[in-house]
C-alpha positions as CSV (number, residue, x, y, z in Angstrom):
1,X,0.0,-0.1,0.1
2,X,1.4,3.3,-1.2
3,X,1.6,5.7,2.0
4,X,1.0,9.6,2.0
5,X,3.5,11.3,3.6
6,X,3.0,15.2,4.0
7,X,5.1,18.1,5.2
8,X,3.8,19.8,8.1
9,X,4.0,23.7,7.8
10,X,4.8,25.2,11.1
11,X,3.7,28.7,10.2
12,X,0.4,27.3,8.9
13,X,-0.3,25.6,12.2
14,X,0.3,28.8,14.5
15,X,-2.7,30.6,12.6
16,X,-4.9,28.3,13.3
17,X,-7.3,29.3,16.3
18,X,-7.4,27.5,19.2
19,X,-9.7,24.9,19.8
20,X,-11.6,26.4,16.5
21,X,-13.6,23.5,16.0
22,X,-16.9,22.5,15.1
23,X,-17.3,18.9,13.8
24,X,-18.6,15.2,14.3
25,X,-15.5,14.4,16.5
26,X,-16.8,17.0,19.1
27,X,-20.1,14.6,19.6
28,X,-17.9,11.6,20.7
29,X,-18.5,12.7,24.4
30,X,-17.0,10.1,27.4
31,X,-20.7,8.5,27.6
32,X,-19.9,7.5,23.9
33,X,-16.3,7.0,24.2
34,X,-16.9,3.7,26.7
35,X,-19.0,1.9,24.5
36,X,-16.1,2.3,21.9
37,X,-14.5,-1.5,23.3
38,X,-17.7,-3.2,22.7
39,X,-18.7,-2.1,19.2
40,X,-18.0,-3.9,16.0
41,X,-17.0,-0.4,14.5
42,X,-13.9,-0.1,16.5
43,X,-10.9,-2.7,16.4
44,X,-8.8,-3.3,19.4
45,X,-5.0,-2.7,18.5
46,X,-1.6,-2.7,20.2
47,X,0.2,-1.0,17.5
48,X,-1.2,1.6,14.9
49,X,0.9,1.0,11.3
50,X,1.0,3.4,8.1
51,X,-0.9,1.0,6.6
52,X,-4.2,1.0,9.5
53,X,-3.7,5.0,9.0
54,X,-4.3,5.4,5.4
55,X,-7.2,2.4,5.3
56,X,-9.5,4.3,7.8
57,X,-8.4,7.9,7.8
58,X,-11.9,8.8,6.8
59,X,-14.0,7.2,9.2
60,X,-15.3,10.5,10.2
61,X,-16.9,12.4,7.7
62,X,-15.4,15.6,6.8
63,X,-12.5,15.0,8.7
64,X,-9.0,13.3,6.7
65,X,-7.5,11.7,9.8
66,X,-7.2,8.6,11.9
67,X,-9.4,8.6,15.0
68,X,-8.4,6.7,17.9
69,X,-10.5,6.0,21.2
70,X,-7.8,4.9,24.6
71,X,-8.4,4.1,27.6
72,X,-5.4,5.4,29.5
73,X,-3.4,3.9,32.2
74,X,-5.5,5.5,34.7
75,X,-8.9,4.3,33.1
76,X,-9.8,7.3,31.7
77,X,-11.1,7.2,28.0
78,X,-9.3,9.7,25.4
79,X,-10.2,10.3,22.2
80,X,-7.3,11.7,19.2
81,X,-7.2,12.3,15.7
82,X,-4.0,11.1,14.5
83,X,-1.5,11.3,11.0
84,X,2.1,10.6,10.1
85,X,4.4,12.9,8.3
86,X,7.6,14.0,8.4
87,X,8.6,17.3,9.8
88,X,11.1,19.3,8.5
89,X,14.3,20.3,10.5
90,X,16.2,21.7,8.0
91,X,17.3,22.4,4.0
92,X,18.0,19.0,3.4
93,X,16.2,17.0,6.3
94,X,13.5,16.0,7.8
95,X,11.9,13.0,10.3
96,X,9.5,10.8,10.6
97,X,6.4,12.1,13.1
98,X,3.1,11.0,14.2
99,X,1.2,14.0,14.5
100,X,-1.9,14.2,17.1
101,X,-4.0,16.9,15.7
102,X,-6.3,16.6,18.7
103,X,-7.0,15.3,21.5
104,X,-9.3,14.9,24.4
105,X,-9.2,13.3,27.5
106,X,-12.7,12.8,30.0
107,X,-12.9,13.1,33.7
108,X,-13.9,9.8,34.9
109,X,-17.5,9.2,35.6
110,X,-18.9,12.5,33.9
111,X,-20.3,13.0,30.3
112,X,-18.3,16.0,29.0
113,X,-15.9,16.9,31.6
114,X,-12.4,17.9,30.0
115,X,-9.6,16.5,32.0
116,X,-7.0,17.3,29.5
117,X,-6.5,18.4,25.9
118,X,-4.5,19.7,23.1
119,X,-3.8,20.1,19.2
120,X,-1.0,19.5,17.2
121,X,1.5,17.6,19.3
122,X,4.2,16.2,17.0
123,X,5.8,13.3,18.5
124,X,9.3,12.2,17.3
125,X,10.8,8.7,17.2
126,X,10.9,6.7,21.0
127,X,8.5,9.8,22.0
128,X,6.3,8.9,25.2
129,X,2.5,10.4,25.5
130,X,0.7,10.7,28.9
131,X,-2.9,11.0,28.3
132,X,-3.9,11.8,31.8
133,X,-1.2,14.6,32.3
134,X,-1.4,15.6,28.1
135,X,2.2,15.5,28.1
136,X,5.3,14.1,26.3
137,X,7.1,12.3,29.1
138,X,10.4,10.6,29.8
139,X,11.2,7.2,29.7
140,X,11.0,6.8,33.7
141,X,7.2,8.1,33.7
142,X,4.3,6.2,33.3
143,X,3.1,6.6,29.7
144,X,-0.2,5.5,27.4
145,X,1.7,5.7,23.9
146,X,5.0,5.6,22.3
147,X,6.2,6.3,18.9
148,X,8.4,4.2,17.2
149,X,10.2,3.9,13.6
150,X,10.2,0.7,11.6
151,X,13.1,-0.2,9.2
152,X,11.4,1.4,6.2
153,X,11.3,5.2,7.8
154,X,7.7,5.0,8.4
155,X,6.5,6.1,12.1
156,X,3.9,4.1,13.6
157,X,2.6,4.3,17.5
158,X,2.2,1.6,20.2
159,X,0.4,1.8,23.2
160,X,2.9,1.5,26.3
161,X,1.7,-0.2,30.0
162,X,-1.7,-1.1,30.7
163,X,-3.1,1.5,28.0
164,X,-5.7,-0.3,25.6
165,X,-6.2,1.8,21.7
166,X,-8.8,1.6,19.5
167,X,-9.0,2.5,15.6
168,X,-12.7,3.3,14.9
169,X,-13.8,2.5,11.5
170,X,-16.9,3.8,11.4
171,X,-18.8,6.9,12.1
172,X,-21.4,6.0,15.0
173,X,-24.7,7.7,13.7
174,X,-25.8,8.4,17.0
175,X,-23.6,11.1,17.4
176,X,-24.7,13.1,14.8
177,X,-25.9,16.3,16.1
178,X,-29.9,16.6,16.7
179,X,-31.7,19.3,14.4
180,X,-34.1,20.8,17.0
181,X,-37.8,21.7,15.4
182,X,-37.9,25.3,14.2
183,X,-39.9,27.7,16.8
184,X,-42.7,29.4,15.6
185,X,-44.3,32.0,17.6
186,X,-47.9,32.5,17.6
187,X,-50.1,35.7,18.0
188,X,-50.1,34.8,21.8
189,X,-47.2,34.0,23.6
190,X,-46.6,30.7,25.7
191,X,-44.1,29.4,27.9
192,X,-43.1,26.4,25.9
193,X,-40.9,29.2,23.5
194,X,-38.4,28.8,26.0
195,X,-37.9,25.0,25.7
196,X,-34.9,24.3,23.6
197,X,-31.1,25.0,23.5
198,X,-29.2,28.2,23.7
199,X,-25.7,29.1,23.5
200,X,-25.1,31.5,26.2
201,X,-22.6,34.3,26.9
202,X,-22.2,35.9,29.9
203,X,-20.1,39.0,30.7
204,X,-17.8,38.3,27.9
205,X,-16.0,36.4,30.6
206,X,-18.1,32.4,30.3
207,X,-19.7,30.8,28.0
208,X,-21.3,27.4,27.3
209,X,-24.5,25.6,25.9
210,X,-27.5,25.6,28.1
211,X,-30.4,23.0,27.7
212,X,-33.7,24.0,29.3
213,X,-37.3,22.7,29.4
214,X,-40.7,24.3,30.9
215,X,-43.2,22.7,32.5
216,X,-46.8,23.7,32.5
217,X,-46.6,25.5,35.7
218,X,-43.8,27.5,34.9
219,X,-40.9,25.8,36.7
220,X,-37.3,25.5,34.1
221,X,-35.1,22.1,34.6
222,X,-32.6,21.9,32.4
223,X,-28.2,21.6,32.3
224,X,-25.3,23.9,31.4
225,X,-22.3,22.5,29.9
226,X,-19.2,24.9,30.2
227,X,-17.2,25.7,27.2
228,X,-14.4,26.0,29.2
229,X,-14.0,22.2,30.2
230,X,-17.1,20.7,29.1
231,X,-18.6,20.7,33.2
232,X,-21.9,19.8,33.4
233,X,-24.2,22.1,35.8
234,X,-28.0,22.0,37.1
235,X,-30.4,24.6,35.9
236,X,-33.3,25.4,37.8
237,X,-36.1,28.3,37.8
238,X,-39.4,30.0,37.0
239,X,-41.0,31.7,34.2
240,X,-43.2,34.2,35.1
241,X,-46.9,34.7,34.6
242,X,-46.7,38.7,34.1
243,X,-45.2,38.8,32.0
244,X,-44.9,35.1,30.4
245,X,-41.6,36.3,28.4
246,X,-39.6,36.9,31.5
247,X,-37.5,33.9,33.0
248,X,-35.5,33.4,36.2
249,X,-33.2,31.1,36.6
250,X,-30.1,29.8,38.2
251,X,-27.1,27.7,37.6
252,X,-25.7,25.6,40.8
253,X,-21.8,25.5,40.8
254,X,-19.7,23.0,43.2
255,X,-19.2,26.1,45.6
256,X,-21.7,28.5,44.5
257,X,-24.8,30.1,42.8
258,X,-25.0,32.0,39.6
259,X,-28.3,33.9,39.1
260,X,-29.9,34.7,36.0
261,X,-33.1,37.0,35.0
262,X,-34.0,37.5,31.2
263,X,-36.5,38.1,28.7
264,X,-36.9,36.1,25.7
265,X,-37.6,38.0,22.1
266,X,-41.5,37.7,21.6
267,X,-41.2,38.3,17.7
268,X,-38.9,35.3,17.0
269,X,-38.1,33.8,20.0
270,X,-34.6,34.1,18.9
271,X,-32.8,35.3,22.0
272,X,-33.1,35.7,25.6
273,X,-31.2,38.8,27.4
274,X,-31.1,40.3,31.0
275,X,-28.7,40.5,33.7
276,X,-26.8,37.8,36.1
277,X,-25.2,38.1,39.8
278,X,-22.7,35.8,40.5
279,X,-21.5,36.5,44.4
280,X,-22.7,40.0,44.7
281,X,-20.9,41.5,41.0
282,X,-24.1,42.1,38.3
283,X,-23.6,41.8,34.7
284,X,-25.1,41.2,31.6
285,X,-25.7,37.9,29.5
286,X,-27.7,37.0,26.4
287,X,-28.4,33.5,25.3
288,X,-29.2,32.6,21.6
289,X,-31.4,29.9,20.5
290,X,-29.5,27.1,18.6
291,X,-31.6,26.3,15.6
292,X,-31.5,24.0,12.8
293,X,-29.6,24.7,9.8
294,X,-32.0,25.7,7.0
C-alpha cells in the first residue's frame, strides 16, 4: 500500500485558532467513548501502522485523519485524531513523526468534563505521551503511547503499560447532532417557547451551552455545559406569569450559584437577554437559540 506523506508547515499551524473546530469529533463524549471497546465499528490494536492509518483515515465524515480511542493507564477515556508525516528540521533533512491533530481526555465518571486536551502535538521517534497529563514524558514516567520508526522509515504508534487503543473504523450515527424543530411564535405568547438549547454568553467572560425545558406550571429545569472544560451544571428556575416572556433561573456550581433574569424575544424567540449575578457582582448576559440549519 502506498503511504501518503506530507510536510507540516509550522507557520500555517500557528495561524489556526485554538480549538476553533465544530465537527463530528466534538460529539464523541465520554458516554460514547466508554462503549467503543464493545462495538463492531472499532478494532482493538496495540500498534497503529501507517497502513492502518491510511486505510481508516476517513472514518469520520468531513475529517481526514485516523480516529483513535484510548483507555489510559489511569482508566480514563481519550479520543485522538492522528496522522503520520515528516517534520522538516533543516533545508536538507526531515524526520518521521506522528502528528496528534487533536486529543481530549475526559474526567472519569463525567459526561463531557475535560481532564486534558490539546492539538498539533508532534511526536518523534521514541517519544512517549501520557494522555492523563496531556504531556510528552520521559522513559521513567508512566505513559500511554509511544512512537517508533520501522526499518522502512515510517513511524508507528503503540500502546504502553496498561493503556488500550482502539481504531474507529466506522462513524457512529448516534453522535450526529440532533436538529431542533424550528420555533414558530404565535399571536399569543406561550411559556413553551423557552424550551430548547441556547448558546449562552455571560459578560464576555464565560460561555457554554444551556438546555432548558419549561413545565406547564412554569418550572424550569435543564443543564448548562461550560465551554471551558465541558463540565455539566444543573439549571433550575421559573418563568413569570406576567409577563410570560420573563425568566428567572440559576446555575448551580460546586461552590456557588449564579442567578439570571432575562427576557425572551417575543417576535421570533431567538434570544434571551438580561442580567446575571454571581457573588454580588451583577453583569449582562445573552443566550442565542440553537436552531436547525436551513
